[in-house]
matplotlib code that plots the C-alpha trace (Angstrom):
import matplotlib.pyplot as plt

x = [-133.5, -136.2, -135.8, -136.9, -133.5, -131.5, -128.8, -125.1, -123.7, -120.3, -121.1, -121.4, -118.2, -114.6, -111.7, -108.0, -106.2, -105.9, -103.1, -105.6, -108.3, -108.2, -107.3, -110.5, -111.8, -111.1, -114.6, -115.2, -118.9, -119.2, -122.2, -122.9, -122.0, -125.0, -123.6, -126.3, -129.0, -131.2, -130.8, -132.9, -132.2, -134.1, -134.2, -135.8, -136.6, -139.3, -138.8, -141.8, -140.4, -140.4, -137.9, -140.0, -141.0, -137.5, -136.4, -139.2, -138.1, -134.3, -133.0, -134.8, -132.3, -128.6, -128.2, -130.2, -129.7, -130.9, -130.6, -131.9, -130.0, -130.8, -132.7, -129.5, -128.7, -132.1, -131.2, -127.7, -128.9, -131.5, -129.2, -125.5, -124.5, -126.6, -124.8, -126.6, -125.7, -126.3, -128.2, -127.0, -128.8, -126.9, -125.8, -124.2, -125.0, -128.7, -128.9, -126.1, -124.1, -126.6, -128.2, -131.5, -131.6, -133.7, -135.2, -137.7, -141.4, -140.4, -140.6, -140.2, -137.3, -136.8, -133.9, -133.4, -133.0, -130.4, -128.7, -128.5, -127.1, -124.4, -123.5, -123.4, -120.8, -118.6, -118.4, -120.0, -119.4, -117.1, -117.1, -114.7, -116.5, -115.2, -115.5, -113.2, -115.4, -118.2, -118.5, -119.9, -121.0, -118.9, -120.4, -118.7, -121.8, -124.3, -123.4, -123.7, -127.1, -128.5, -130.8, -134.1, -137.4, -136.8, -135.3, -132.7, -132.5, -130.6, -128.3, -124.7, -122.4, -119.0, -115.7, -115.0, -111.4, -110.7, -109.0, -110.2, -113.8, -113.3, -111.7, -114.8, -117.0, -115.0, -115.2, -119.0, -119.1, -117.2, -119.3, -122.4, -120.8, -121.1, -124.6, -123.3, -123.6, -121.3, -121.6, -122.3, -124.9, -124.4, -127.5, -127.0, -123.8, -123.4, -120.4, -122.2, -121.8, -125.5, -125.3, -122.7, -120.2, -117.1, -114.9, -114.2, -112.7, -109.3, -109.0, -112.4, -111.0, -109.1, -111.2, -110.0, -111.8, -111.7, -114.4, -115.9, -119.3, -120.5, -122.6, -119.8, -116.4, -113.5, -112.1, -115.3, -115.6, -112.1, -112.9, -116.1, -114.0, -111.3, -113.7, -115.2, -111.7, -110.6, -114.0, -113.8, -110.4, -111.4, -114.2, -112.0, -109.6, -112.2, -111.8, -114.7, -114.2, -117.2, -117.8, -119.2, -122.3, -123.2, -126.6, -125.2, -127.8, -126.0, -127.4, -127.0, -125.3, -122.5, -119.7, -118.4, -115.1, -116.8, -118.9, -115.8, -113.7, -116.4, -117.0, -113.4, -113.6, -116.6, -117.7, -121.1, -123.4, -127.1, -128.7, -132.1, -132.9, -133.1, -134.9, -138.1, -136.7, -137.6, -141.1, -141.9, -141.3, -139.0, -135.8, -136.5, -134.6, -134.8, -132.8, -129.3, -130.0, -130.8, -127.7, -125.6, -127.0, -126.5, -122.9, -122.0, -123.9, -121.4, -118.4, -119.1, -119.1, -116.0, -114.0, -115.1, -117.7, -121.2, -124.2, -127.7, -130.6, -133.6, -136.8, -139.9, -143.4, -146.8, -148.5, -147.2, -147.1, -146.1, -147.7, -146.2, -145.2, -143.4, -141.5, -140.7, -139.3, -137.1, -135.9, -135.4, -133.1, -131.6, -130.5, -128.7, -126.2, -126.3, -122.7, -121.2, -122.4, -125.7, -128.9, -132.3, -135.2, -138.6, -140.7, -143.0, -141.8, -143.8, -142.1, -143.1, -142.4, -141.1, -140.6, -139.2, -141.0, -141.2, -140.0, -136.6, -136.5, -137.1, -134.0, -132.6, -129.3, -126.0, -125.2, -124.1, -122.7, -122.8, -126.0, -126.2, -129.0, -131.1, -133.3, -133.3, -134.2, -131.7, -131.2, -129.0, -129.0, -128.9, -128.2, -131.9, -133.7, -133.3, -134.0, -135.4, -135.8, -137.1, -135.7, -137.0, -139.3, -141.4, -140.9, -142.4, -140.5, -141.1, -138.5, -138.1, -137.9, -135.1, -136.4, -137.5, -140.1, -140.1, -142.4, -142.8, -142.0, -145.6, -145.4, -147.4, -145.9, -145.1, -147.0, -145.8, -142.3, -142.3, -142.6, -144.2, -142.5, -144.0, -141.8, -140.0, -141.0, -139.1, -139.7, -137.9, -138.3, -137.5, -136.3, -137.3, -133.7, -130.1, -129.2, -125.4, -123.0]
y = [50.1, 47.9, 45.6, 48.5, 50.2, 47.4, 49.6, 49.4, 51.7, 50.9, 52.8, 56.2, 55.6, 56.2, 53.7, 53.4, 50.3, 48.0, 45.7, 43.5, 43.5, 44.9, 42.6, 40.7, 41.3, 45.1, 46.4, 49.7, 48.9, 48.6, 46.1, 43.6, 39.8, 37.8, 34.3, 33.9, 36.2, 37.2, 40.7, 43.0, 46.1, 49.0, 49.8, 53.3, 56.1, 58.8, 62.4, 62.6, 60.2, 62.0, 61.8, 59.8, 57.3, 56.9, 56.5, 53.8, 51.7, 52.1, 49.6, 47.0, 47.6, 47.4, 49.1, 51.6, 51.2, 54.7, 57.4, 61.0, 64.0, 65.4, 62.3, 60.4, 62.2, 60.9, 57.3, 57.4, 59.2, 56.4, 53.7, 54.5, 51.1, 51.5, 52.1, 54.6, 54.6, 57.4, 56.0, 56.6, 55.2, 53.9, 57.3, 59.5, 62.6, 61.8, 64.6, 67.1, 66.3, 67.4, 70.8, 69.3, 66.2, 63.3, 60.4, 57.7, 59.1, 62.5, 65.0, 64.1, 62.4, 64.2, 64.5, 68.1, 67.0, 64.6, 67.2, 69.5, 66.9, 66.0, 69.6, 70.2, 67.4, 68.2, 72.0, 73.2, 70.6, 72.3, 75.3, 73.7, 70.6, 67.0, 65.8, 62.9, 61.6, 60.8, 57.0, 56.1, 53.0, 51.6, 53.7, 56.6, 58.7, 57.2, 57.9, 54.5, 55.6, 53.8, 51.0, 51.3, 49.6, 48.4, 51.8, 54.1, 57.3, 60.4, 60.3, 60.4, 57.4, 58.3, 56.8, 53.9, 53.9, 57.7, 58.4, 62.0, 60.7, 58.7, 61.7, 63.6, 61.1, 60.6, 64.5, 64.4, 61.6, 63.6, 66.5, 64.3, 62.4, 65.5, 64.5, 61.6, 58.6, 55.9, 54.1, 54.7, 52.5, 52.0, 50.7, 48.6, 46.8, 44.3, 42.7, 42.7, 45.6, 45.8, 49.5, 48.6, 51.0, 51.0, 54.1, 57.7, 60.7, 61.5, 65.4, 65.4, 64.5, 61.1, 58.1, 55.4, 52.0, 50.6, 47.8, 45.5, 46.8, 43.3, 42.3, 39.8, 41.5, 40.4, 44.0, 45.5, 43.0, 43.9, 47.7, 47.2, 45.4, 48.1, 50.9, 49.4, 48.8, 52.5, 54.1, 51.8, 53.2, 56.6, 56.3, 54.8, 57.6, 60.2, 62.2, 60.0, 56.7, 55.3, 51.8, 50.9, 48.6, 47.5, 46.1, 43.0, 40.3, 36.8, 35.5, 31.8, 32.7, 34.3, 32.0, 31.7, 33.2, 36.4, 36.9, 36.4, 38.8, 41.5, 41.0, 41.4, 45.0, 46.2, 46.2, 44.8, 43.3, 43.8, 40.8, 42.3, 39.1, 37.5, 34.1, 35.4, 36.5, 40.1, 39.2, 37.4, 34.0, 35.4, 34.1, 30.7, 30.5, 26.8, 23.6, 24.5, 28.3, 27.9, 25.9, 28.4, 31.3, 29.6, 28.7, 32.3, 33.8, 32.0, 32.6, 36.4, 36.6, 34.2, 36.7, 39.6, 41.3, 41.8, 40.2, 41.8, 39.5, 41.5, 39.5, 41.0, 39.4, 40.3, 41.2, 42.6, 41.2, 38.2, 34.9, 32.2, 30.1, 33.1, 33.8, 30.1, 29.9, 33.1, 32.7, 29.0, 29.6, 32.6, 30.5, 28.0, 30.8, 33.0, 33.2, 36.3, 39.2, 38.4, 40.5, 40.1, 42.3, 41.1, 43.8, 44.6, 46.0, 49.3, 49.4, 49.2, 52.1, 49.9, 46.3, 44.6, 41.2, 39.5, 36.3, 37.8, 37.9, 34.2, 32.8, 29.8, 30.2, 29.7, 27.1, 23.6, 22.9, 23.7, 23.0, 19.2, 17.2, 14.3, 12.5, 15.8, 18.0, 20.5, 21.3, 23.2, 22.5, 25.5, 25.5, 26.3, 25.0, 24.1, 25.3, 22.7, 23.6, 21.8, 24.0, 21.8, 23.6, 20.4, 17.7, 17.3, 15.4, 14.2, 15.1, 12.9, 15.2, 14.8, 13.6, 16.2, 18.9, 21.3, 24.5, 26.8, 30.5, 31.0, 28.7, 26.0, 22.4, 20.1, 17.1, 13.8, 12.6, 13.9, 17.1, 17.3, 20.0, 21.0, 22.4, 25.5, 25.5, 25.7, 25.5, 27.2, 25.3, 26.0, 23.5, 23.0, 21.8, 22.7, 20.9, 21.7, 23.5]
z = [-105.2, -106.5, -109.5, -111.8, -110.7, -111.9, -113.8, -113.8, -111.0, -112.5, -115.7, -113.8, -111.6, -112.2, -111.5, -111.2, -112.1, -109.0, -108.1, -106.1, -103.6, -100.2, -97.4, -96.3, -93.0, -93.2, -93.1, -91.4, -90.7, -86.8, -87.0, -84.1, -84.6, -85.7, -84.5, -81.9, -82.9, -85.9, -86.6, -89.1, -91.1, -92.7, -96.4, -96.5, -94.2, -94.4, -94.1, -91.5, -89.1, -85.7, -83.1, -80.7, -83.4, -84.3, -80.6, -80.3, -83.2, -84.1, -81.8, -83.8, -86.8, -87.2, -90.6, -92.7, -96.4, -97.4, -94.8, -95.1, -94.2, -90.7, -89.8, -89.7, -86.3, -84.9, -85.7, -84.3, -81.1, -80.6, -81.4, -81.2, -82.6, -86.0, -89.4, -91.5, -95.2, -97.9, -100.8, -104.3, -107.4, -110.3, -111.5, -109.0, -110.9, -109.9, -107.4, -108.2, -111.4, -114.1, -114.9, -114.5, -112.2, -113.8, -112.2, -113.7, -113.7, -113.0, -116.1, -119.8, -121.4, -124.6, -127.2, -126.0, -122.4, -123.6, -125.7, -122.7, -120.4, -122.9, -123.5, -119.7, -119.2, -122.1, -121.7, -118.4, -115.5, -112.9, -114.9, -117.6, -118.8, -118.9, -122.5, -121.8, -119.0, -121.2, -122.0, -125.4, -127.1, -129.9, -132.6, -130.9, -131.0, -128.6, -124.8, -122.9, -121.3, -118.3, -119.5, -117.7, -118.4, -121.9, -122.9, -121.8, -119.4, -120.3, -117.2, -118.5, -118.1, -117.1, -118.0, -115.5, -115.9, -115.4, -111.9, -112.1, -112.1, -109.0, -107.2, -108.3, -106.6, -103.4, -103.0, -103.3, -100.7, -98.4, -98.5, -98.0, -94.9, -92.7, -91.9, -90.0, -92.5, -91.7, -95.1, -98.6, -100.5, -104.3, -106.1, -108.0, -109.4, -112.2, -113.6, -117.0, -119.4, -120.2, -121.2, -123.9, -122.8, -125.2, -125.2, -124.7, -126.6, -125.0, -124.7, -126.2, -129.6, -130.0, -129.7, -127.3, -127.2, -123.4, -123.6, -126.4, -125.9, -125.3, -122.4, -121.1, -121.1, -118.7, -119.0, -117.8, -115.0, -114.0, -114.2, -111.9, -109.3, -109.5, -109.3, -106.1, -104.6, -105.1, -104.0, -100.8, -100.3, -100.8, -98.2, -95.7, -96.0, -95.2, -92.0, -90.7, -92.4, -94.1, -95.5, -99.1, -99.4, -102.8, -104.1, -105.8, -106.3, -105.7, -109.1, -109.7, -113.1, -111.4, -110.5, -106.9, -108.1, -109.6, -106.4, -104.2, -106.2, -106.0, -102.3, -101.6, -102.6, -100.6, -97.0, -97.4, -100.1, -100.2, -102.0, -103.3, -105.0, -101.5, -101.2, -102.8, -106.2, -106.0, -105.0, -108.3, -109.7, -112.5, -110.9, -109.1, -105.9, -105.6, -106.1, -107.4, -107.3, -103.7, -102.8, -104.8, -102.7, -99.3, -100.4, -101.3, -98.5, -96.2, -98.3, -98.4, -94.7, -94.2, -96.3, -94.0, -95.9, -94.4, -96.0, -96.1, -97.4, -98.6, -99.3, -100.8, -100.1, -101.3, -98.0, -94.8, -92.1, -94.2, -93.9, -91.7, -94.7, -96.1, -92.8, -92.3, -96.0, -95.7, -92.1, -92.6, -95.6, -94.0, -91.0, -93.3, -94.1, -91.0, -89.6, -87.9, -90.3, -92.0, -91.6, -92.8, -94.0, -95.0, -96.6, -99.7, -102.9, -102.0, -98.6, -95.0, -92.6, -89.8, -91.1, -87.9, -87.2, -83.7, -85.2, -85.5, -81.7, -81.2, -79.8, -81.8, -80.2, -82.1, -84.9, -83.9, -87.2, -90.9, -93.0, -94.2, -95.9, -95.0, -97.6, -99.9, -97.1, -95.6, -91.9, -89.6, -85.9, -83.5, -79.9, -79.2, -82.2, -85.9, -89.4, -92.0, -95.6, -99.0, -101.6, -104.5, -107.0, -107.6, -105.0, -101.5, -98.8, -95.1, -92.6, -89.4, -86.4, -83.8, -80.2, -77.8, -77.6, -80.5, -81.0, -84.2, -84.2, -82.8, -79.7, -81.2, -80.2, -83.1, -82.9, -84.2, -85.3, -88.8, -90.7, -94.2, -96.5, -99.8, -102.5, -101.6, -97.8, -94.6, -90.9, -87.9, -84.8, -81.2, -78.8, -75.1, -74.4, -75.4, -78.7, -78.4, -76.1]

ax = plt.figure().add_subplot(projection="3d")
ax.plot(x, y, z, "-o")
ax.set_aspect("equal")
plt.show()
């Protein structure tokens, strides 16, 4: 799921033409309301997590992004309200759809391996082969391989417009759900055709161009949304209905309309970019980018889709400044279905933080700005954020006793906020009904 896995899940998934998005608010994820509490989620589980360990920690999490086989039952037993999702990387043949499953860093990627994979899909898969499932670039020769780390991987990209492919994938999902998973996590989605998928050979012989092969292609974007809709319908129709959660960073270069269209076709969006830009400064979450994220975070929840904010930090436990920046920003957009995780890129076994448990109450109103600083009043506190990349500002505090997340009383009547800093404050008195 890390930034290194930023490939197109859509290229490996099938799709049927869609008449429009599913009705909003139809999520099958039974998650608790976040209007008056900050709730965390868990990214990865570990095979050596004992029953006692899980029982001790599971109540701190509402959602598990990547569950693991029989351990799933341990989580749902310890926390009946938790949603445990089955993880799939960008290519759904990662585990069972290839003669030799391949993942980055394991084994050697050779021309022979690629030839073997292509032969398996065209002549051997399901005992008959599926030559018309293989998606090629516009030269008609090169499969639209998964781009990774400046190169490509041999995992086969499948036709994203073939209804047989989607049926095949739903069947795989159904067999996996017997372990007790209640959602399926796709890692990760993009509306851009960076793998340069172009066309297929119908019947294995006749070339049919489907996309332009260019990075930006309205037909490809439509196909991704259609795929999400059809997979979601398939998961909801299983004997034990399951939700669909997509790793879909809310990048600033995506329009509000693009984000809304995609969000309408899934049950949850995991925003791995978070407020810390994947733990790097490669994508600055500041100024207009920050406002774009908050605006869409709220819109996603308002249309009935759950929002998961994943934030990577360099050390764990995080610094107080990191926590205030992340939680302060998160509280600007926390409505009824937003969950947070702060962890490191390498992962933290149990990343729950006591700061999540501090009670700021429910929002009194929407976010607003005063002298270039953004704030949101809560019934038992407030969040203040300066999202500027370059400028510092001084914020005049409201009257009354205020404390930080660590119990220290705020002295004076102003708060100095450097660039890209925030503060979560707790109030000794109720601030709104």
